[in-house]
C-alpha positions in Angstrom: 59.2 16.8 -5.1 61.6 13.8 -4.9 63.3 13.2 -8.3 65.4 10.1 -8.8 67.3 9.2 -12.0 69.0 5.9 -12.5 69.9 3.2 -15.1 67.0 0.7 -15.2 65.8 -2.2 -17.2 63.4 -1.0 -19.9 61.2 -4.1 -19.5 58.9 -2.5 -17.0 55.2 -1.6 -17.4 55.9 2.1 -16.7 58.8 2.3 -19.1 57.0 0.5 -21.8 54.1 3.0 -21.4 56.5 5.8 -22.0 57.9 4.1 -25.1 54.3 3.7 -26.5 53.5 7.4 -25.6 56.7 8.6 -27.2 56.0 6.6 -30.3 52.5 7.9 -30.6 53.8 11.5 -30.2 56.5 10.9 -32.9 53.9 9.4 -35.3 51.6 12.4 -34.7 54.4 14.7 -36.1 56.2 12.7 -38.7 55.7 9.9 -41.2 56.4 6.4 -39.9 59.5 5.9 -42.0 61.0 9.0 -40.4 60.5 7.7 -36.8 63.7 5.9 -35.8 62.6 4.4 -32.5 64.3 1.6 -30.7 62.0 -1.1 -29.5 62.1 -2.6 -26.0 64.0 -5.6 -27.4 66.6 -3.2 -28.9 66.9 -1.3 -25.7 67.8 -4.6 -23.8 71.4 -4.8 -25.1 74.8 -4.7 -23.5 75.6 -1.5 -25.5 72.4 0.3 -24.5 71.7 2.0 -21.2 68.3 3.2 -20.3 68.0 6.1 -17.9 64.6 6.4 -16.1 63.5 9.5 -14.0 61.0 8.9 -11.2 59.1 11.5 -9.3 57.8 10.2 -6.0 58.6 6.7 -7.3 56.5 7.0 -10.5 58.4 6.8 -13.9 57.9 10.2 -15.7 60.8 10.3 -18.1 63.4 8.3 -19.9 66.2 8.2 -22.4 68.6 5.7 -23.8 72.3 5.8 -24.5 73.6 3.6 -27.3 77.4 3.1 -26.8 78.9 2.5 -30.2 82.1 1.2 -28.6 84.3 3.6 -30.6 84.2 6.6 -28.3 80.9 7.8 -29.6 77.3 7.2 -28.7 73.8 8.2 -29.6 71.0 9.5 -27.5 67.7 7.7 -28.2 64.1 7.8 -27.0 64.2 10.9 -24.7 60.7 11.3 -23.5 59.1 13.1 -20.5 55.4 12.5 -19.8 52.9 15.3 -19.0 53.4 14.8 -15.2 57.2 15.4 -15.6 57.2 18.3 -17.9 58.3 21.7 -16.6 59.8 20.1 -13.5 63.5 19.7 -14.5 63.1 16.0 -15.5 64.6 16.3 -19.0 67.6 18.2 -17.5 68.1 15.5 -14.8 67.9 12.8 -17.4 70.4 14.5 -19.7 72.8 15.1 -16.7 72.6 11.4 -15.8 72.9 10.2 -19.5 75.9 12.4 -20.2 77.6 11.3 -16.9 77.0 7.7 -17.8 78.3 8.3 -21.3 81.5 9.9 -20.0 82.0 7.0 -17.5 81.8 4.5 -20.4 84.4 6.4 -22.5 81.9 8.1 -24.8 83.4 11.4 -25.9 81.1 12.3 -28.8 77.4 12.1 -28.2 75.1 12.5 -31.2 71.3 12.5 -31.5 68.5 12.9 -34.0 65.3 14.8 -33.4 62.7 16.4 -35.7 62.3 20.0 -36.9 58.9 20.3 -35.3 60.3 19.5 -31.8 61.4 23.0 -31.0 61.5 22.5 -27.2 63.8 19.5 -27.6 66.1 21.4 -30.0 66.2 24.3 -27.5 67.1 22.0 -24.7 69.9 20.4 -26.6 71.3 23.8 -27.7 71.3 25.0 -24.1 73.3 21.9 -23.2 75.9 22.6 -25.9 74.7 20.4 -28.7 75.2 21.8 -32.2 73.4 20.9 -35.4 75.5 18.7 -37.7 74.9 17.0 -41.0 72.6 14.1 -40.8 74.5 10.8 -40.1 73.7 7.1 -40.5 70.1 6.2 -41.2 69.1 9.9 -41.1 71.0 11.0 -44.2 68.6 12.5 -46.7 65.6 12.6 -44.3 64.0 16.0 -44.4 62.3 15.3 -41.0 65.6 14.7 -39.2 67.8 17.2 -37.4 71.0 15.7 -36.1 73.1 17.3 -33.3 76.3 16.5 -31.5 78.2 17.4 -28.3 81.8 16.8 -27.4 81.7 15.4 -23.9 85.5 15.7 -23.5 85.1 19.4 -22.9 84.0 20.7 -19.5 80.2 20.8 -18.9 78.3 24.0 -19.3 
C-alpha cells in the first residue's frame, strides 16, 4: 500500500466527496445544530490548511488545521472513508497535521468531537489529547467533547 499525505486544496471532487460523507455521518449521530462543520469555502482560507491522505493516488482521508494566529489551532473535519479505515490513515493524517501545526508556530491544538465517536476519542487520547472544558461555539453543547494537546512537548 502506498500512502501519501500532503497539504492540498479542498476544492477537489474527491475531497468534496469526503466532506459530504463526513457531514452525512455527523448528521446521522447528532442534531444539525451540534454539527460544527466547515464548508469548502471556509476551508479555502489563508489560516486553514487541509491535509489529504491518498492510497494508491485515491483520496481516502482528510483533516483541516485552523491556525488562529495566536499560537493555538483547531483540528476540524477529520474523516477517513471506508477504504482507508484500519490502514493507519488517521494516524498518518494526524502526524502530518501536528507537524504542519508545529511548523506554523501552533503550540496548543484543540478539537471538538462527539460523545458517540468513541474510536475518534480513543485515537486522540492515544496521541496525548486530554478532555477539556468546551470552548468557543461548543460551550453548553451536550453533544460536544473538546480536547487539547500541547504540541510544545515532545511527541509520544
